[in-house]
C-alpha positions in Angstrom: -31.6 13.6 -157.3 -34.9 12.1 -158.5 -35.4 11.0 -162.1 -38.1 13.8 -162.4 -35.4 16.4 -161.7 -33.0 15.1 -164.4 -32.4 17.3 -167.5 -30.1 16.9 -170.5 -27.6 19.2 -168.8 -27.6 17.1 -165.6 -27.5 13.9 -167.6 -24.3 15.3 -169.2 -22.5 15.8 -165.9 -23.8 12.4 -164.5 -22.4 10.7 -167.6 -19.0 12.4 -167.3 -18.8 11.5 -163.6 -19.8 7.9 -164.4 -16.8 7.8 -166.8 -14.4 8.9 -164.1 -14.0 12.5 -165.5 -13.0 14.5 -162.4 -11.7 17.7 -164.0 -12.9 19.8 -167.0 -11.6 23.1 -168.4 -14.0 25.6 -169.8 -15.6 29.0 -170.2 -19.3 29.7 -169.9 -21.7 31.6 -172.2 -25.4 31.9 -173.1 -25.8 28.8 -175.1 -24.1 26.6 -172.6 -25.6 28.2 -169.5 -27.9 25.3 -168.6 -24.9 23.0 -168.4 -23.1 25.4 -166.1 -26.2 25.7 -163.9 -26.4 21.9 -163.7 -22.7 21.8 -162.7 -23.6 23.1 -159.3 -25.3 19.7 -158.5 -22.2 17.7 -159.3 -19.4 18.7 -156.9 -17.5 15.5 -157.7 -16.5 17.1 -161.1 -14.0 20.0 -160.8 -14.4 22.8 -163.3 -11.4 25.0 -164.1 -12.3 28.4 -165.4 -9.8 29.4 -168.1 -9.6 33.0 -169.3 -9.9 32.0 -173.0 -11.4 28.9 -174.6 -8.0 28.3 -176.4 -6.4 28.2 -173.0 -9.1 25.7 -171.8 -8.5 23.2 -174.6 -4.7 23.5 -174.4 -5.0 22.8 -170.7 -7.1 19.7 -171.5 -4.4 18.6 -173.9 -1.7 19.0 -171.3 -3.8 16.9 -168.9 -4.3 14.2 -171.6 -0.6 14.2 -172.7 0.6 13.9 -169.1 -1.8 11.2 -168.1 -2.7 9.3 -171.3 -6.3 9.8 -170.2 -9.0 11.9 -171.9 -9.0 15.7 -171.5 -12.4 17.5 -171.4 -13.2 21.1 -172.3 -16.4 23.1 -172.6 -17.4 26.2 -174.5 -20.4 28.1 -175.5 -21.7 28.5 -179.1 -20.3 30.8 -181.8 -17.1 32.5 -180.8 -16.7 30.2 -177.8 -16.8 27.1 -180.0 -14.6 28.6 -182.8 -12.0 29.5 -180.2 -11.6 25.7 -179.7 -10.7 25.1 -183.3 -6.9 25.6 -183.0 -6.8 23.2 -180.0 -8.9 20.6 -181.9 -6.6 20.7 -184.9 -3.6 20.5 -182.6 -5.1 17.4 -180.8 -5.9 15.8 -184.1 -2.4 16.0 -185.5 -0.8 14.9 -182.2 -3.4 12.1 -181.5 -4.6 13.5 -178.2 -7.8 12.1 -176.7 -10.0 15.2 -176.1 -13.7 15.5 -175.6 -14.9 19.0 -176.5 -18.5 19.9 -175.5 -20.1 23.0 -177.0 -23.5 24.6 -176.6 -25.5 25.8 -179.5 -28.6 27.8 -180.1 -32.0 26.1 -179.7 -32.9 23.6 -182.4 -35.6 25.8 -183.9 -33.1 28.6 -184.4 -30.4 26.5 -186.0 -29.7 27.5 -189.5 -31.2 31.0 -189.1 -28.0 32.9 -188.3 -29.2 33.4 -184.8 -27.1 35.3 -182.2 -23.8 33.4 -181.6 -24.7 30.6 -183.9 -22.0 28.7 -185.7 -22.0 25.4 -187.6 -19.3 24.1 -185.3 -19.7 20.5 -186.5 -19.2 21.6 -190.1 -16.3 23.8 -189.2 -14.5 21.0 -187.2 -15.3 18.0 -189.5 -11.7 17.9 -190.9 -10.0 18.4 -187.5 -11.9 15.9 -185.3 -11.9 12.2 -185.2 -15.7 12.4 -185.0 -18.3 15.0 -184.0 -22.0 15.1 -183.1 -25.0 17.4 -182.8 -27.3 16.0 -180.1 -30.9 16.7 -181.3 -32.7 14.3 -178.9 -32.1 14.6 -175.2 -32.7 10.8 -174.8 -29.5 10.3 -176.9 -27.3 12.6 -174.9 -25.7 10.1 -172.4 -25.2 7.5 -175.1 -23.5 10.0 -177.4 -21.2 11.3 -174.6 -20.2 7.7 -173.7 -19.6 6.9 -177.4 -17.6 10.1 -177.9 -15.3 9.2 -175.0 -14.8 5.7 -176.4 -13.9 7.0 -179.8 -11.5 9.7 -178.5 -9.6 7.1 -176.4 -9.7 4.0 -178.6 -7.4 3.0 -181.5 -5.4 6.0 -182.5 -6.6 8.7 -180.0 -8.0 12.0 -181.1 -10.5 14.8 -180.4 -14.3 14.3 -180.5 -16.7 17.3 -180.4 -20.3 17.0 -179.1 -22.5 20.0 -179.8 -25.6 20.3 -177.7 -28.5 22.8 -178.5 -29.7 24.8 -175.6 -33.2 23.4 -175.6 -31.7 19.9 -175.5 -29.8 20.8 -172.4 -33.0 22.1 -170.7 -35.2 19.2 -171.8 -36.3 16.6 -169.2 -34.3 13.3 -169.4 -36.0 10.0 -168.5 -33.4 7.4 -169.5 -30.5 5.7 -167.8 -27.0 7.1 -167.4 -24.6 5.5 -169.9 -21.8 3.4 -168.4 -18.2 3.3 -169.8 -17.6 1.2 -172.9 -14.9 -1.5 -172.7 -12.0 -0.5 -174.9 -12.1 -2.6 -178.1 -9.3 -5.1 -178.5 -6.7 -4.2 -181.0 -5.8 -7.0 -183.5 -2.3 -8.3 -183.0 0.2 -7.9 -185.8 0.2 -10.7 -188.3 2.9 -13.3 -187.4 4.1 -13.5 -191.0 4.7 -9.7 -191.0 6.6 -10.0 -187.7 8.8 -12.8 -189.1 9.6 -10.8 -192.2 10.7 -7.9 -190.0 12.8 -10.2 -187.9 14.5 -11.6 -191.0 15.4 -8.1 -192.1 16.8 -7.2 -188.7 18.9 -10.4 -188.6 20.5 -9.5 -192.0 21.1 -5.8 -191.1 24.6 -4.3 -191.0 23.5 -0.8 -190.3 20.1 -1.0 -188.4 18.3 1.7 -186.6 15.0 2.0 -184.7 12.9 5.2 -184.9 10.3 5.7 -182.2 7.4 8.2 -182.4 4.6 9.6 -180.2 2.5 6.5 -180.9 4.9 4.5 -178.8 4.8 6.3 -175.5 2.8 3.6 -173.8 5.1 0.9 -175.2 8.3 2.4 -173.7 9.2 -0.6 -171.6 8.6 -3.1 -174.5 10.5 -0.9 -177.0 13.4 -0.5 -174.6 13.6 -4.3 -174.2 13.4 -4.8 -177.9 16.3 -2.5 -178.7 18.5 -4.0 -176.0 17.7 -7.5 -177.1 18.8 -6.8 -180.6 21.4 -4.2 -179.6 20.1 -1.7 -182.1 20.5 2.1 -181.7 17.4 4.1 -181.1 16.2 7.5 -182.4 13.2 9.2 -180.7 11.2 11.8 -182.6 10.1 15.1 -181.1 6.8 13.5 -180.1 8.5 10.3 -179.0 11.0 11.7 -176.5 10.9 9.7 -173.4 9.8 6.5 -175.1 13.4 5.3 -174.8 15.7 6.4 -171.9 18.1 9.1 -172.9 20.8 7.7 -170.6 21.0 4.4 -172.6 24.1 4.3 -174.8 21.9 3.1 -177.7 20.0 6.4 -177.8 21.0 8.7 -180.6 18.7 11.7 -180.0 16.1 13.3 -182.1 15.9 13.2 -185.9 14.8 15.7 -188.5 15.1 19.4 -189.2 16.8 20.2 -185.8 17.8 16.6 -185.0 21.1 15.4 -183.8 24.0 14.7 -186.1 24.1 11.1 -185.0 20.4 10.5 -185.6 20.3 12.1 -189.1 23.6 10.5 -190.2 22.4 7.1 -188.9 19.1 7.4 -190.9 20.9 8.4 -194.0 23.3 5.4 -193.9 21.0 2.8 -192.4 20.3 -0.4 -194.3 17.3 -1.4 -192.2 15.0 1.1 -190.4 12.4 -0.1 -188.0 9.8 2.7 -187.4 7.4 2.3 -184.5 4.4 4.6 -183.9 5.4 7.6 -186.1 4.0 9.4 -189.1 7.2 10.1 -191.0 6.1 13.7 -191.3 8.1 16.2 -193.3 10.0 17.7 -190.3 11.3 14.2 -189.6 12.1 13.1 -193.1 13.4 16.2 -194.8 13.3 15.6 -198.6 11.5 12.3 -198.8 13.4 10.9 -201.8 16.6 11.5 -199.7 15.3 9.9 -196.6 17.0 6.6 -195.6 17.9 6.0 -199.3 19.7 2.7 -198.6 17.2 1.3 -196.1 14.6 -1.4 -196.1 11.8 0.1 -193.9 9.7 -1.7 -191.4 6.7 0.4 -190.3 4.8 -0.5 -187.3 1.6 1.5 -186.7 -1.9 1.2 -185.4 -3.3 3.3 -188.2 -3.1 1.5 -191.5 -3.6 4.8 -193.3 -0.1 6.0 -192.1 1.8 3.0 -193.3 3.3 3.8 -196.7 1.7 7.2 -196.8 5.0 9.2 -196.8 7.9 6.8 -197.2 8.2 3.5 -199.1 7.5 0.6 -196.7 9.0 -2.8 -197.3 7.4 -4.6 -194.4 4.1 -3.1 -193.1 3.1 -4.2 -189.6 -0.3 -3.0 -188.5 -0.9 -3.3 -184.8 -0.4 -2.0 -181.3 3.2 -0.8 -180.6 3.4 -2.7 -177.3 2.4 -6.0 -178.8 4.5 -5.6 -181.9 7.6 -4.8 -179.8 7.1 -7.8 -177.6 6.7 -10.1 -180.7 9.8 -8.6 -182.4 11.9 -9.1 -179.2 11.0 -12.9 -179.2 13.9 -14.8 -180.8 16.1 -11.7 -180.9 19.8 -12.1 -181.4 22.3 -9.4 -180.5 23.9 -8.0 -183.7 27.7 -7.9 -183.8 28.3 -4.8 -185.8 31.6 -3.1 -184.7 32.0 -0.9 -187.8 28.5 0.5 -187.4 29.1 1.1 -183.7 32.3 2.9 -184.5 30.6 5.2 -187.0 27.8 6.0 -184.6 30.2 6.7 -181.8 32.0 9.2 -184.0 28.8 10.9 -185.0 27.8 11.2 -181.3 30.9 13.2 -180.6 29.6 15.9 -183.0 27.7 17.6 -180.3 28.7 20.5 -178.2 27.0 21.9 -175.2 26.3 25.7 -175.5 29.3 27.4 -173.9 28.5 31.1 -174.4 25.6 33.3 -173.2 22.6 32.8 -175.3 19.3 30.9 -175.6 20.9 27.5 -175.8 23.0 28.2 -172.7 19.9 29.4 -170.8 17.7 26.4 -171.9 20.5 24.0 -170.9 20.8 25.6 -167.5 17.1 25.0 -166.9 16.7 21.5 -168.3 19.8 20.4 -166.4 17.8 21.0 -163.2 15.0 18.7 -164.2 14.1 15.9 -161.8 13.1 12.5 -163.4 9.4 13.1 -162.6 9.2 16.7 -163.6 7.0 17.5 -166.6 8.6 19.8 -169.2 6.2 21.6 -171.5 7.3 23.9 -174.3 5.8 26.5 -176.5 6.8 26.6 -180.2 9.9 28.1 -181.6 13.6 28.0 -181.1 13.3 27.4 -177.4 11.2 24.3 -178.2 13.9 22.8 -180.4 16.7 23.7 -177.9 14.7 22.0 -175.1 14.1 18.9 -177.3 17.8 18.8 -178.1 19.2 19.4 -174.6 16.7 17.8 -172.2 17.2 14.1 -171.2 14.0 12.2 -170.6 14.1 8.8 -168.9 10.4 8.0 -169.0 7.4 8.8 -171.3 4.8 11.6 -170.8 7.3 14.0 -169.2 7.7 16.0 -172.4 4.7 18.0 -173.7 4.7 20.1 -176.8 2.7 20.9 -179.9 4.3 18.8 -182.6 2.2 18.5 -185.7 0.4 21.9 -185.7 3.2 23.9 -184.1 0.8 26.0 -182.0 2.3 29.1 -180.4 0.5 29.8 -177.1 0.2 26.0 -176.4 2.9 25.7 -173.8 1.7 27.7 -170.8 -1.9 26.4 -170.6 -0.7 22.9 -171.4 1.6 23.1 -168.4 -1.3 24.2 -166.2 -3.3 21.2 -167.3 -0.4 18.8 -166.8 0.3 20.4 -163.4 -3.3 20.0 -162.3 -3.3 16.4 -163.4 -0.1 15.7 -161.3 0.0 18.2 -158.5 2.8 16.3 -156.8 5.4 17.1 -159.5 6.8 20.3 -160.9 5.2 21.3 -164.2 7.8 23.5 -166.0 7.2 25.3 -169.2 9.8 26.9 -171.4 8.3 29.6 -173.7 9.4 32.4 -175.9 8.5 36.0 -175.4 6.3 35.8 -178.5 4.3 32.6 -177.7 3.9 33.4 -174.1 1.9 36.5 -174.8 -0.6 34.6 -176.9 -2.0 32.9 -173.7 -0.5 35.0 -170.9 -4.0 35.7 -169.5 -3.9 32.2 -168.0 -1.8 33.6 -165.3 -5.2 34.4 -163.8 -5.9 30.6 -163.7 -2.8 30.1 -161.6 -4.1 32.7 -159.2 -7.7 31.7 -159.1 -6.9 28.0 -158.2 -3.8 28.7 -156.2 -1.9 26.3 -158.4 1.6 26.0 -156.9 3.6 23.6 -159.0 3.7 25.5 -162.4 7.1 27.1 -163.2 7.2 29.4 -166.2 10.5 30.2 -168.0 10.4 32.8 -170.7 13.4 33.0 -173.0 13.3 36.6 -174.1 15.3 37.4 -177.2 12.9 40.2 -178.3 12.3 38.4 -181.6 10.0 35.8 -183.1 13.1 33.8 -183.1 12.5 30.9 -185.4 11.1 33.1 -188.1 14.0 35.5 -187.7 16.4 32.5 -188.1 14.8 31.6 -191.4 14.9 35.3 -192.5 18.6 35.4 -191.7 19.5 32.2 -193.5 17.2 32.4 -196.5 16.0 36.0 -196.9 19.3 38.0 -196.6 18.6 39.1 -193.0 15.5 41.1 -194.0 13.9 40.9 -190.6 10.3 41.6 -191.6 7.7 42.0 -188.7 9.6 39.8 -186.2 11.1 42.4 -183.8 9.2 42.5 -180.5 11.7 44.4 -178.4 10.1 47.8 -178.7 6.7 46.5 -177.4 7.2 43.6 -175.1 5.8 44.1 -171.6 7.9 44.0 -168.5 7.2 40.4 -167.7 8.0 40.7 -164.0 5.4 43.5 -163.7 2.9 41.4 -165.7 3.4 38.5 -163.4 3.2 40.7 -160.3 -0.2 42.0 -161.5 -1.5 38.5 -161.2 0.2 37.8 -157.9 2.8 35.5 -159.4 6.4 35.8 -158.1 8.9 36.5 -160.8 12.6 36.6 -161.3 15.0 37.7 -164.0 18.5 36.9 -165.3 20.2 39.2 -167.8 23.7 37.7 -167.7 25.3 34.2 -167.3 26.6 34.9 -163.8 23.0 35.8 -162.6 21.4 32.7 -164.0 22.2 30.0 -161.3 20.9 32.2 -158.5 17.8 33.2 -160.5 17.0 29.5 -161.3 17.5 28.6 -157.6 15.1 31.3 -156.5 12.5 30.5 -159.2 12.5 26.7 -158.5 12.6 27.0 -154.8 9.7 29.4 -154.6 6.9 27.6 -152.9 4.4 29.1 -155.3 4.0 28.9 -159.1 6.6 31.4 -160.4 8.0 33.0 -163.5 11.6 33.3 -164.6 12.5 35.7 -167.5 15.9 35.0 -169.1 17.0 37.9 -171.3 19.4 36.6 -174.1 21.1 38.1 -177.1 18.8 38.9 -180.0 20.4 36.9 -182.8 21.0 33.2 -182.3 20.2 30.1 -184.2 19.3 26.5 -183.5 21.6 24.0 -185.1 22.0 21.4 -186.5 19.4 22.4 -189.1 18.1 20.7 -192.3 17.0 23.5 -194.7 13.6 23.1 -196.3 13.7 20.9 -199.3 17.1 19.3 -198.3 17.8 15.7 -197.3 18.8 14.8 -193.7 22.3 14.2 -195.0 22.5 17.8 -196.1 22.1 19.3 -192.6 23.9 22.4 -191.5 25.8 21.0 -188.5 26.9 24.3 -186.9 25.8 27.9 -186.9 27.4 29.8 -189.9 29.4 32.9 -189.1 27.5 36.2 -189.4 28.7 38.9 -191.8 28.6 41.5 -189.1 28.2 41.4 -185.3 25.0 42.4 -183.5 21.6 43.1 -185.0 21.4 44.0 -188.6 17.9 44.6 -189.7 16.3 46.3 -192.6 15.6 50.0 -192.3 11.9 49.5 -191.3 12.8 47.2 -188.5 15.5 49.5 -187.3 13.2 52.4 -187.3 10.6 50.4 -185.4 13.1 49.5 -182.8 14.2 53.1 -182.3 10.7 54.7 -182.4 
């Protein structure tokens, strides 16, 4: 292509290709049409046509979470751009490197309420790490290169670049920007590391908490924990950063955390937190969180240190480097009484032994291979999967943590599956969340994706909301019953050419799982489970971790007991 042929749109694709971006997810429209026209000149970049812009950005998130590299999505102006908002907020809270590219109306129309115009940079200012409007075509490659650097560096996050249509069409005469070197992250201060070591040496009840910011430091954190012989808790976002098979692992903390994890936090005298935000779902009532502990907080983002919990030793820096430094001069702690307590707490777990959602989820996660990627949607099935799955390495667990986005799981599994076509990309979803992005079944068909396995746990309810209504609203089940209007999921899958299987009873489940996993194509498994079930342990809102409900309370009457309106809706 000669320099005379280059336009802003072509310069965009050339810059993406120069940065090693080989796959983008998107959906075309009028204001981004020049970019899609220019795409035809760049066969080295694969475009994946989603069926909704939200599906496109969640797929880009799945790609990024599975690989640790940037995910890229594209949308048109107005509704196309605003349909990315949920994914941008999701990526912001979970620190996912995303480049979102949007078209906009021509520069002379901006601010006139033109057709499909939206101030997307104003809308997304609070939910992006940075955003741009490119008003000069000569700036376009530089801005794209800078956006990629910002999204990937430091604490990752989403960056949006908005490009007016006339800028896309304008001739471009400059050079194509090359990738930036990632900036070096300052090492933690030696004096902070030494203070942390002193606390660890004096500890009688130490515990390490590992969050999503530690996924790329898994090996170093594992070595650190073993060097000191300190038990490890991994948050919902940190699952896989420490091997679940290690005897030091205590599980997940927080609202639906394990008894061992929550009890250990509540009694610890030293807590070392690495790469986590101490969000409310982890801490419970903050003034009851680790009340006896001196807290060491290691984080790349200085704004997170001390934001939620009191921090006695702040350590700003990269998790990998900090873990390496903390492991130097480590001494194994001889703490038999602490070990004995923890061993007793670890016995307070029971595999689901009766037909229900927990039984079904365990049957699925027990079949995971070490390299399988497991995505989840949001709800009871998400918490059950987090409790029951055992991850030996990072980036095998993909879910929406901070924003809790229903509809995330299925498109994220597609993105992860396309990033790693040689492994199975399994998603566990609920009957409610799956229907929010079910149209992406068309994406499986269009691209003949063969490694995505969809499991729907169908309890005919918005299960997590129903659980709260049961426990805290006297079983007034308001607007959570789906059973009278759910589709036949097998017929829905068949309409898209996706093989589908179903299990209604425990004795049917092993054969259905075999058929589903052994199908050479992407396939769907619906598991129909009883309507009322809960996820426990559970820390009620406003309670401390020590006040968790360990087991499911007995129900006053068997079966479904809804208010009159819900019963009438079911029987209509």
